[in-house]
N, C-alpha and C positions, 0 to 999 in steps of 0.2 A: 434787209428787206423784211417788212412786217408780214404777218399772217394774211391780212386782207389783200395785200398786193400779190402775194404768192398764189392765193386762191384765184384771184382775178386772172393772173397769168396762166394758171392751169386751165381755167375755163376757156380762155382764148385758144390755147393749144388744142384742147379737145374739139373746139368748134372747127378749127382749120383741118383737122384730120378725122372728123366725125365718122365718115363712111368706113375708114380703116378701123377705128376704135370700135365701131359698132360690130363689124364683122369679127374682130378679135374677141370681143365680149361675147358674142353669140357662140363662137367656137368654144370658148372657155366654159360658158354655161352648159353647153352640150356635153362636154367632157365631164364636168362636175356632176351633171345629172346622171350620166352613165356610171360613174364611180359610186355615187350615192345609192343607185339602184343595186349595184353589185354587192355593196356592203350590206344593204338591207336584206337582200336574199341570203347572204352568208350567215348573218346573225339569226335570221329566222330558222335556217337549217340547223345551226348549232343549238339553238334553244329547243328545237324539236327533239334533237338527239338527247339533250340533257333531260328533258321532261320524260322521255321514254326510259332512260336509265333510272331516274328517281322513282318512277312508278313500277319498276321491275322488282323481282323477288331476290335480287342480288344482295349480298351483305353490304353493310355500310362501307366497309373497306373497299370492296370490289366496285361499288358505285363511285367512290372517290377516285379510284384509279382510272376508271373509264372516263370520268369527267375531266380528269387531268390530261388524258390522252387527247380528248377533243380540244382542250385549251392549247395543248402543245401543237397540234396540227394547225390551229388558228394563229399560232405565233404568240400566244399569251402565256408564256412560261417565265415567271419572274425568277425562278431558280436558275434558268439558263444564263441569265446575266451574271450570276455569281459563279458560273463554271460548273454548276451541278445540274443534273437532269432529274426528272420525276420518273 
């Protein structure tokens, strides 16, 4: 089957089940929007914490440790994959 025939077949299938696909798509879009909103809020919070640390009077070493703690809480610890922790 060539690409054009397959595309035509898919369009036909979508037309026959359009209300179901529309509802499923709306649900998926709703969930994706909520996830994106949550991720955006988390990143803003982490960036705010990091900015506070960078602007503090802590030593460079202490700043690095605090930022690594934030990254670890966020699940962004590349050393964790190697069996080491920060």
